[in-house]
Each structure stands twice: as C-alpha cells, then as structure tokens.
C-alpha positions in Angstrom: 0.0 0.0 0.0 1.7 3.3 -1.1 2.1 6.0 1.5 1.6 9.7 0.5 1.9 13.0 2.2 -1.3 13.1 4.3 -1.7 16.8 3.8 -2.0 16.1 0.0 -3.8 12.8 0.2 -6.7 14.3 2.2 -7.4 16.9 -0.5 -10.2 16.4 -2.9 -9.3 16.2 -6.6 -9.2 19.5 -8.6 -12.9 20.5 -9.0 -13.0 22.0 -12.5 -12.3 18.7 -14.4 -15.3 17.1 -12.7 -17.5 20.0 -13.9 -16.1 19.7 -17.4 -17.0 16.0 -17.3 -20.6 16.9 -16.6 -20.5 19.1 -19.7 -19.4 16.1 -21.9 -22.6 14.3 -20.9 -24.8 17.0 -22.4 -26.6 15.8 -25.5 -27.2 19.2 -27.1 -31.0 19.0 -27.1 -31.3 22.5 -25.6 -28.9 24.1 -28.1 -25.2 24.8 -27.9 -23.4 24.4 -24.6 -23.2 27.5 -22.5 -19.9 27.3 -20.6 -19.8 29.6 -17.5 -17.5 27.4 -15.5 -13.8 28.2 -15.5 -12.7 31.9 -15.7 -11.3 31.9 -19.2 -11.5 35.0 -21.4 -14.3 34.6 -23.9 -12.5 36.3 -26.8 -9.0 35.8 -28.4 -5.8 37.6 -27.6 -4.9 40.7 -29.6 -3.1 39.8 -32.8 -0.1 41.9 -31.7 0.2 39.8 -28.5 0.2 36.6 -30.6 2.9 38.1 -32.9 5.1 39.1 -29.9 4.6 35.7 -28.3 5.6 33.9 -31.5 8.6 36.0 -32.1 9.9 35.7 -28.5 9.2 31.9 -28.4 11.3 31.5 -31.6 14.2 33.5 -30.2 17.3 31.7 -28.9 17.6 34.6 -26.4 14.8 33.1 -24.3 15.7 29.5 -24.3 18.0 29.7 -21.3 17.2 30.4 -17.6 16.2 33.9 -16.8 16.4 36.1 -13.7 14.5 34.4 -10.8 12.6 37.7 -9.9 11.5 38.1 -13.6 12.8 39.7 -16.7 14.0 43.3 -16.0 12.0 44.6 -18.9 8.7 43.2 -17.6 9.4 44.2 -13.9 10.1 47.7 -15.1 7.0 47.9 -17.3 4.7 46.4 -14.6 6.2 48.7 -11.9 5.4 51.7 -14.2 1.9 50.4 -14.8 1.2 49.8 -11.0 2.6 53.3 -10.2 0.3 54.9 -12.7 -2.8 52.9 -11.7 -2.4 53.6 -8.0 -0.6 56.9 -8.2 2.0 55.6 -5.9 5.8 55.2 -6.2 6.3 51.5 -7.0 9.7 50.4 -8.3 11.3 47.4 -9.9 12.5 46.1 -6.5 8.9 45.8 -5.5 8.0 43.4 -8.3 8.4 39.6 -8.6 7.1 37.8 -11.7 5.6 34.4 -11.2 4.1 31.6 -13.3 0.5 32.6 -12.8 -1.3 34.1 -9.8 -1.7 30.7 -8.1 2.0 30.5 -7.9 2.2 34.0 -6.6 -0.1 33.0 -3.8 1.8 29.8 -2.8 5.1 31.7 -2.9 3.6 34.5 -0.7 2.1 32.0 1.8 5.4 30.1 2.1 7.4 33.3 2.5 5.4 34.6 5.5 3.9 31.5 7.2 5.1 28.1 8.3 3.2 24.9 9.1 1.1 25.4 12.2 0.7 29.2 11.6 -2.8 30.6 10.8 -3.9 32.6 7.8 -7.4 34.1 7.6 -9.6 33.8 4.6 -13.2 34.8 3.8 -16.1 32.4 3.4 -16.8 31.9 0.5 -13.2 31.5 -0.6 -11.2 30.8 -3.7 -10.7 27.1 -3.5 -7.1 27.0 -4.8 -6.0 29.3 -2.1 -7.7 27.2 0.6 -6.1 24.0 -0.7 -2.7 25.7 -1.0 -2.7 26.5 2.7 -4.0 23.1 3.6 -1.2 21.3 1.8 1.4 23.5 3.4 0.0 22.6 6.9 -1.0 26.3 7.5 -4.1 26.7 9.6 -7.1 28.4 8.2 -9.6 30.6 10.0 -12.6 31.9 8.1 -14.3 35.3 8.2 -17.9 34.9 7.1 -19.3 37.1 4.3 -23.1 37.5 4.3 -25.3 37.8 1.2 -27.2 40.6 2.9 -24.0 42.7 2.9 -23.1 41.9 -0.7 -20.6 39.3 0.5 -18.3 42.0 1.7 -16.4 41.0 4.9 -17.7 42.5 8.1 -15.2 44.8 9.7 -16.1 43.7 13.2 -15.8 40.0 12.3 -12.3 40.7 10.9 -11.3 42.6 14.1 -12.5 39.6 16.2 -10.6 37.1 14.0 -7.3 39.0 14.1 -5.9 37.3 17.1 -2.2 37.6 18.1 -0.1 35.5 15.9 -2.4 35.4 12.8 0.1 35.7 10.0 -2.0 37.1 7.2 -5.5 37.9 5.9 -6.0 36.8 2.3 -8.6 38.7 0.3 -9.7 38.5 -3.4 -11.1 41.7 -4.9 -12.9 41.8 -7.2 -13.9 38.6 -5.5 -13.8 35.0 -6.8 -16.4 33.5 -6.5 -18.9 36.2 -5.7 -17.8 39.1 -8.0 -18.1 41.5 -5.0 -15.8 44.5 -5.3 -14.3 45.7 -2.0 -14.6 49.5 -1.7 -11.3 51.4 -1.1 -12.5 52.7 2.2 -13.3 49.2 3.5 -9.9 48.0 2.3 -8.2 50.9 4.2 -10.0 49.9 7.4 -9.1 46.3 7.0 -5.5 47.2 6.3 -5.3 49.4 9.4 -6.6 46.5 11.5 -4.1 44.1 10.0 -1.2 46.4 10.5 -2.1 47.1 14.1 -2.1 43.3 14.7 1.2 42.8 12.8 -0.7 40.7 10.3 0.1 40.7 6.5 -2.8 41.7 4.2 -2.6 39.7 1.0 -4.7 41.2 -1.8 -5.3 39.0 -4.9 -6.3 41.5 -7.6 -6.5 39.1 -10.5 -9.7 40.7 -11.9 -9.0 44.4 -11.2 -8.7 45.2 -14.9 -12.5 44.6 -15.2 -13.6 47.2 -12.7 -15.9 49.9 -14.0 -14.0 52.4 -16.2 -14.8 55.3 -13.8 -14.1 53.5 -10.6 -10.6 55.0 -10.1 -7.8 53.3 -8.3 -8.9 50.1 -6.5 -7.4 51.4 -3.3 -4.9 53.8 -1.8 -2.8 51.3 0.2 0.3 51.5 -1.9 0.5 55.2 -1.0 0.7 54.6 2.8 4.1 55.0 4.3 5.6 51.7 5.3 3.1 49.6 3.3 6.0 47.3 2.3 6.0 45.8 5.8 2.3 44.8 5.9 0.9 44.5 2.3 1.4 42.1 -0.5 -0.6 42.4 -3.8 -1.0 39.6 -6.3 -2.0 39.9 -10.0 -2.5 37.8 -13.1 -1.8 38.7 -16.7 -4.0 35.8 -17.9 -7.4 37.5 -18.0 -6.5 40.9 -19.2 -4.3 39.7 -22.1 -6.2 36.4 -22.7 -3.1 34.2 -22.2 -3.9 31.8 -19.2 -2.0 29.0 -20.9 1.2 31.1 -20.8 1.0 31.2 -16.9 2.2 34.7 -15.9 1.5 36.5 -12.7 3.1 39.1 -10.4 3.7 40.0 -6.8 3.9 43.6 -5.7 5.6 43.8 -2.2 8.5 45.2 -0.3 12.0 44.3 -1.4 12.4 42.0 1.7 9.4 40.0 0.6 10.7 39.8 -3.0 14.0 38.4 -1.6 12.2 35.7 0.3 10.0 34.8 -2.7 13.1 34.4 -4.9 14.4 31.7 -2.6 11.1 29.8 -3.1 10.9 30.4 -6.8 14.4 29.0 -7.3 13.1 25.7 -6.0 9.6 25.8 -7.6 10.4 26.9 -11.1 13.6 29.0 -11.2 11.9 31.6 -13.5 8.5 32.3 -15.0 8.1 31.7 -18.8 10.6 34.1 -20.4 9.0 34.5 -23.9 5.7 35.4 -22.4 7.4 38.0 -20.1 8.9 39.6 -23.2 5.6 39.8 -25.0 3.7 41.2 -22.0 6.3 43.8 -21.4 5.5 45.1 -24.9 1.7 44.7 -24.4 1.3 46.5 -21.1 1.7 50.0 -22.6 0.7 49.1 -26.2 -2.6 47.4 -25.6 -4.2 49.9 -23.2 -7.0 50.9 -25.6 -7.7 47.2 -26.4 -8.0 46.3 -22.8 -10.3 49.2 -22.1 -12.5 47.9 -24.9 -12.6 44.5 -23.3 -13.6 46.1 -20.0 -16.6 47.6 -21.8 -17.4 44.2 -23.4 -17.3 42.4 -20.1 -19.6 45.1 -18.6 -22.0 44.5 -21.5 -22.1 40.8 -20.6 -22.7 41.6 -16.9 -25.7 43.8 -17.9 -27.1 40.9 -20.1 -26.9 38.6 -17.1 -28.6 41.1 -14.8 -31.4 41.4 -17.4 -31.8 37.6 -17.5 -31.9 37.2 -13.7 -34.4 40.1 -13.3 -36.9 38.0 -15.3 -36.5 34.7 -13.6 -38.6 33.4 -10.7 -36.8 31.6 -7.9 -33.3 32.4 -9.1 -31.7 35.4 -7.4 -28.6 37.3 -8.4 -26.8 37.9 -5.0 -23.6 39.6 -6.3 -21.9 40.4 -9.6 -18.7 42.1 -10.6 -15.6 41.7 -12.8 -15.8 38.1 -14.1 -18.4 36.5 -11.8 -21.9 36.4 -10.6 -23.0 34.5 -7.5 -26.5 33.2 -7.9 -28.9 31.6 -5.4 -30.6 28.7 -7.0 -34.3 27.9 -6.3 -33.8 24.6 -4.5 -33.0 25.4 -0.9 -32.8 21.8 0.3 -30.6 20.5 -2.5 -26.8 20.9 -2.6 -25.6 23.1 -5.4 -23.2 20.4 -6.6 -26.3 18.3 -7.6 -28.0 21.3 -9.1 -24.9 22.3 -11.1 -24.5 18.7 -12.4 -28.1 18.6 -13.6 -27.8 22.0 -15.2 -24.8 20.9 -17.2 -26.2 17.5 -18.3 -29.9 18.5 -18.9 -29.8 22.2 -19.8 -26.3 22.6 -21.2 -25.4 25.3 -18.7 -22.0 24.7 -17.1 -21.2 26.5 -13.9 -19.5 25.9 -10.5 -21.4 24.9 -7.4 -21.1 27.0 -4.3 -20.2 23.9 -2.4 -16.7 24.2 -3.9 -16.2 27.6 -2.2 -16.8 26.8 1.5 -19.3 25.6 4.0 -22.7 27.1 3.9 -22.5 27.8 0.2 -24.8 25.0 -0.9 -27.5 27.4 -2.1 -25.3 29.2 -4.6 -23.8 28.8 -8.1 -21.0 30.7 -9.6 -21.5 31.9 -13.2 -18.3 33.0 -14.9 -20.2 35.3 -17.3 -17.1 36.7 -18.9 -16.8 33.4 -20.8 -19.9 34.1 -23.0 -21.0 37.0 -25.2 -24.2 38.9 -24.4 -26.4 37.1 -27.0 -25.4 33.7 -25.5 -26.0 35.0 -22.0 -29.5 36.1 -23.0 -30.3 32.5 -24.0 -30.0 31.6 -20.3 -33.5 33.1 -19.6 -35.3 30.4 -21.6 -33.2 27.5 -20.3 -33.3 28.5 -16.6 -37.0 29.4 -16.7 -37.9 25.9 -18.1 -35.4 24.0 -16.0 -36.7 21.6 -13.4 -34.8 19.0 -11.3 -35.9 15.5 -12.0 -38.4 14.2 -9.5 -39.5 17.7 -8.3 
C-alpha cells in the first residue's frame, strides 16, 4: 500500500475537471453548450500579442534560464503600470514575476507563514487558495461574508478574528467566487486592523482590470508610508491579455518579501516563462485601448446577465462584478453540486457549485459570465425558466 503525504492525500481532486466531465454528458438538445465554469477570457488575444509571443518563443535569447525575480523589462513595465494605476511610487525592486497568480499565492504563503501558523480567509473563498494553505499545513480561520452585505467582509468580524499570531488575511477583490468589489474605504479599514495586529494583508487583484471604467484606483494602500511591511498584492496577466496558458502573474511587495520569494521560486520553477514575459512587457503599454474595450465588453455581458436574472422566478442574483456572478438557485434543500450537475447535463449550462467555495454555500452557483458573449447569456433566460430538477 503506497504512502503519501497526508496533507496532500486528504485533499479532494481538482474541482474543475469534474464539472467539465458533466458538460461532456450534455446531448445538445437545448442548443449549444453555454460554458460559464472556468474563468477563461471569452475572446481571443490581440493579434499583436500573438505576434510578440511567437517572435519571443522562436528567439534563442529566451531558451535559457532567466532572472528568478523576472525579466527586467517586464518588472520595469509592470512597476510603471502599477505606479500609474495607484498613483504611488512602485519600483522594480517591489516586483516579482511568477508563473501565474496561483504560484504568486503559494510563494507568498510560504514566505510569510510556516506549518502550524494561521492565515485568515473569507467564506466563501477561492478554493485553490484554501487547498494551497491546507497542503502546506498552514491553519485556516474563516471570516464569514453574508449575502445581505453583498458578500463583503464585516469589519467587526475581521477585528475579532485578528488574534495575536495570525500571520495574514487573504482577500480576493474583485472577488472570486462572488464578484463582489471591496470599496477602497473598506480595504483601508481592513489594512489598518491588519497592520495594528502585525498581520500581513494579501490582496489578490487578478480581476481588477475589469472594474468599472470610472471606478478610479482600486485602493490607496500603496501610498501609505511603510506599506511594504504589511501589504502584498497579487496579480495575473492571464485574464486581461487572454493568455492563461502562458502562466504569468506578479507580486507587488516590499524588497524584503521579494527576496524571500526568490528563494522559493528558485526551487519551484527558477523563473517564469521568459518569452511570455517579453511579450507582456510590450503589451502593457501598447494594448491599453484594447484592454479598455474589453472592459466595456465584459460590462455588457454583466448587464445581459442582470437582465436575465431580473426576469426569472426563484433564481436570485446575489452579487456580480468583474468576471463572476453569485446566484442563489431555487432549490433550498438541495446541494448546489447536484443542481450544477443537472444544469450541465440537462440544460447545457456549465457553472461551478457554491459547495466548492466553502461551508454554507450549498445554495449558490458561480457563473463566470465573462466566458460568453451577451447574446449567448440572454439565452439563459429560456433555459433556466424551463429547468426543473428530475423528480421535483
């Protein structure tokens, strides 16, 4: 009988493949499959991005190992971008490039916490972050987020959870799975609580490029004196540039954090994919207008989903923003995993069940509405209005 690391063996298999397996069982009777499962950009990359990727991939210059912290050209371009977005002085020494945002999170967790330490998360949570901490033997305490508050964390609940010794609070904004956007004022109050407790605040901002055009900077935290000792921001280039397969993310933090992350990266991967770094360094300034147009398109899809949900009986849109909508299904006594499976197999609608995002989420489904265009989303009205679970 083989023996495995019990911290890994006790984890459930990755959830998304099981959902995609449900989709394969759909027979097409209700029309084409509507895939709202994984957060994948529902439109292709810019032709310029493909050209830059191809040219860099064919260059012998990028076939060897690169700098552990990332290519200087991308660290510089991203530091300039972050400085402009947040109107704060962020330099190259504050940037570490990783192979995707999931890797940014695991590097961050390993850099600031050891097995037996505790990190706070919200409930519902992004499941890959929860399993990351579990496999590292890091304890997890949850701060509940209530639907009546738009799934925003309650400041008093955070204050109560910030006990001495808590290493970090991990937040995702705009949120995955709910889509909730944490207001700058709330983030400032949370940051102040964390700093007073000597607790790191980890902000995963993977979906920040899809905030409303007039929303301004997501927060002011990078302008606070001494932020480097209490704040770590994570980011993904996957969604904004439509290149999830190229696995590229970033950490914005103090130089001391970057130094610790480099030790970890040297053992995980040595360096993030080099050709993709070269391409993104060109794309960051060059594709601003294209990215702005995509933001408008994603907002159009969100409006289409709001229109659909406003016409349905029993289904309730609880939160929406950036890439995601969190929807209460009309079967209060039935787990969302069962509802999602039947939606996929019988109605051709693929989404993720709330069960995957924490305890007490059985009544919800996550729709990654950015995957589908507005006309496709509008077809949800007919399918959901006529959908009934077998035997009910």
